[in-house]
C-alpha positions in Angstrom: 25.5 17.4 41.9 24.7 20.6 39.7 24.5 24.1 39.5 21.5 25.4 41.6 20.3 28.8 40.6 18.8 29.5 44.1 22.7 29.3 45.4 23.8 32.0 43.2 23.6 35.8 44.7 25.3 38.9 43.4 26.7 41.1 46.5 26.0 44.5 46.0 25.0 46.5 43.1 26.0 45.7 39.4 27.4 48.2 36.8 30.2 47.6 34.3 32.6 46.7 36.4 33.2 43.2 36.9 30.5 42.0 40.0 31.0 40.0 42.6 28.9 36.6 43.5 28.3 34.0 46.4 27.8 30.8 45.6 26.6 28.4 48.2 26.6 24.9 47.2 27.5 21.2 48.4 29.4 20.6 45.6 33.2 20.3 45.8 35.6 23.2 44.3 36.7 20.0 41.6 33.0 20.4 40.6 32.0 23.4 40.2 35.4 24.8 37.7 34.6 22.0 35.3 34.0 23.9 32.2 30.1 24.5 31.5 28.7 24.3 35.8 27.8 27.9 35.5 26.3 27.4 31.9 22.2 28.0 33.0 24.4 31.4 34.4 24.9 32.6 31.0 22.9 35.6 31.6 24.1 36.9 34.9 27.8 36.2 34.1 30.2 38.1 32.8 33.9 37.5 31.9 36.5 38.9 35.2 33.0 38.7 37.5 34.2 37.2 41.0 32.8 34.4 42.5 33.1 33.4 46.2 32.5 29.6 46.0 31.4 28.1 49.3 31.1 24.4 50.1 28.6 24.1 52.8 30.0 20.2 53.3 33.2 19.9 53.1 33.5 23.8 54.3 35.8 25.4 52.4 35.7 28.5 50.5 37.3 29.4 47.1 38.0 32.5 44.6 37.1 32.3 41.3 36.8 34.4 38.4 34.6 33.6 35.2 37.2 33.6 31.9 35.1 33.3 29.9 31.3 33.4 28.6 30.4 32.3 25.2 28.2 30.6 23.4 26.5 29.7 26.3 29.4 28.0 28.2 30.0 29.8 30.6 34.1 28.8 32.1 35.3 29.5 34.9 39.0 29.7 36.4 40.2 26.7 39.3 40.3 28.8 41.8 41.8 30.4 45.1 41.9 28.3 48.1 40.9 30.4 51.2 42.5 29.3 54.5 39.8 28.6 57.5 42.6 27.2 59.7 41.9 28.3 63.5 44.6 28.0 65.5 43.8 28.9 68.7 
């Protein structure tokens, strides 16, 4: 599947500091963290912004950061998985 603008929401007001985003998708993190996945969001995402990526089909959550946004190509980090284990 491809990036969908409707899945990307900014958390709180913007500013000059890195912003926090939530992205909800059925895509796995391996697809999302491919260079260019967020190219259609070049006008929104800035270097060092943080994105919580929520895969609704697995479900899993990863935190990624925007590493670069140049020449209409957005590249994000591989991501850090958030444990969703419930042992009780």
